[in-house]
C-alpha positions as CSV (number, residue, x, y, z in Angstrom):
1,X,17.0,-21.7,-6.4
2,X,14.5,-22.8,-4.5
3,X,16.2,-24.8,-1.2
4,X,15.2,-28.1,-1.1
5,X,13.2,-29.7,1.6
6,X,14.7,-32.6,3.9
7,X,11.9,-35.5,3.9
8,X,11.9,-39.1,4.6
9,X,9.8,-41.7,3.1
10,X,8.3,-45.0,3.8
11,X,5.5,-47.4,2.2
12,X,3.2,-49.5,4.4
13,X,0.5,-52.0,3.2
14,X,-1.7,-53.9,5.3
15,X,-4.9,-55.4,3.5
16,X,-5.6,-54.1,0.6
17,X,-4.6,-50.3,1.6
18,X,-1.6,-49.0,0.6
19,X,0.0,-45.9,2.4
20,X,2.9,-43.4,1.4
21,X,4.2,-41.5,4.0
22,X,6.5,-38.3,4.0
23,X,7.7,-37.4,7.3
24,X,9.3,-33.9,7.2
25,X,10.8,-31.6,10.1
26,X,7.9,-29.8,11.8
27,X,5.8,-29.4,14.9
28,X,3.8,-32.7,15.1
29,X,0.9,-32.3,12.7
30,X,-0.6,-35.3,10.9
31,X,-2.3,-35.4,8.0
32,X,-4.1,-37.5,5.6
33,X,-5.2,-37.3,2.1
34,X,-5.1,-33.5,2.6
35,X,-7.4,-33.8,5.4
36,X,-6.6,-33.4,9.2
37,X,-5.7,-36.5,10.8
38,X,-8.3,-36.7,13.4
39,X,-11.1,-35.7,10.6
40,X,-10.0,-38.7,8.7
41,X,-9.7,-41.7,10.8
42,X,-13.0,-41.9,12.9
43,X,-12.1,-43.8,15.7
44,X,-9.5,-43.5,18.4
45,X,-8.2,-47.1,18.0
46,X,-7.2,-46.1,14.2
47,X,-5.7,-42.8,15.5
48,X,-3.5,-44.3,18.3
49,X,-2.5,-47.2,15.7
50,X,-0.8,-44.2,13.5
51,X,0.6,-42.7,16.3
52,X,2.3,-45.6,17.7
53,X,5.6,-45.6,16.1
54,X,6.2,-41.8,16.7
55,X,5.3,-42.4,20.3
56,X,7.9,-45.3,20.6
57,X,10.6,-43.3,19.1
58,X,9.6,-40.1,20.7
59,X,9.5,-38.2,18.1
60,X,5.8,-37.1,18.0
61,X,6.6,-33.4,17.9
62,X,9.9,-33.1,15.5
63,X,8.1,-34.2,12.0
64,X,5.1,-33.5,10.2
65,X,3.7,-36.4,8.6
66,X,2.3,-36.4,5.2
67,X,0.2,-39.3,4.4
68,X,-1.2,-40.6,1.1
69,X,-3.4,-43.7,1.5
70,X,-5.3,-45.5,-0.6
71,X,-7.4,-48.4,-1.2
72,X,-9.1,-51.0,1.5
73,X,-11.1,-49.3,4.7
74,X,-10.2,-47.2,7.6
75,X,-8.3,-50.1,9.4
76,X,-6.3,-51.3,6.8
77,X,-5.5,-47.7,5.8
78,X,-4.2,-47.0,9.8
79,X,-1.9,-50.4,9.8
80,X,-0.7,-49.4,6.8
81,X,0.2,-46.0,7.7
82,X,1.5,-47.3,10.8
83,X,4.1,-49.6,8.8
84,X,5.0,-46.3,6.4
85,X,5.8,-44.3,9.5
86,X,8.0,-46.5,11.1
87,X,10.1,-47.1,7.8
88,X,10.3,-43.8,7.3
89,X,11.8,-43.0,10.9
90,X,14.1,-46.1,10.3
91,X,15.3,-44.1,6.9
92,X,15.9,-41.1,9.4
93,X,17.6,-42.8,11.7
94,X,18.9,-46.2,11.5
95,X,19.3,-46.9,15.3
96,X,15.4,-46.9,15.7
97,X,15.2,-49.7,13.8
98,X,16.1,-52.1,17.1
99,X,13.2,-50.7,19.2
100,X,10.9,-50.4,16.2
101,X,11.4,-54.0,15.5
102,X,11.2,-55.0,18.9
103,X,7.7,-53.6,19.3
104,X,6.4,-55.2,15.9
105,X,5.9,-52.0,14.2
106,X,8.2,-53.4,11.1
107,X,6.4,-56.0,10.3
108,X,3.7,-56.3,8.1
109,X,0.5,-57.9,8.9
110,X,0.2,-61.2,6.7
111,X,-3.1,-61.2,7.0
112,X,-5.1,-61.1,3.4
113,X,-8.3,-61.2,2.0
114,X,-9.2,-65.1,1.3
115,X,-10.8,-65.5,-2.3
116,X,-14.1,-66.8,-3.1
117,X,-14.2,-70.7,-3.8
118,X,-16.3,-72.2,-7.0
119,X,-19.2,-74.2,-5.9
120,X,-19.5,-72.2,-2.4
121,X,-21.5,-68.8,-1.4
122,X,-18.0,-67.2,-0.1
123,X,-14.5,-68.3,1.1
124,X,-15.7,-70.7,3.8
125,X,-19.6,-70.5,3.7
126,X,-21.1,-73.4,1.8
127,X,-24.7,-73.3,0.6
128,X,-27.4,-75.0,2.6
129,X,-27.3,-78.5,2.4
130,X,-30.4,-80.2,1.7
131,X,-31.5,-84.1,2.4
132,X,-34.2,-84.2,0.8
């Protein structure tokens, strides 16, 4: 009979992106949609956002992180992954909740896409006004 592998789950959402995060005991590898973390997120700011909860909890080299990101763009997926990692860390150890919450990693970013309004060019932009 196969031994079950211990893992901790967390789901994060930001804008239109959703990230399912699996924390598994390991050496600190991060994989996003089957690709290495450095290849998937092109900007250093996105990579730093994903690493933040692990660094704050001092668990960078204790877990391998598997992220399944879907929807949105790279920035939204990085934000969703950050929230998912923080939630998975709280599932691992409830005592980390206070620290992660005070740093704002357990709070979902409330900003969303504003819909286009009828009679307008976009959400805020109007058609050009003509006096004559």
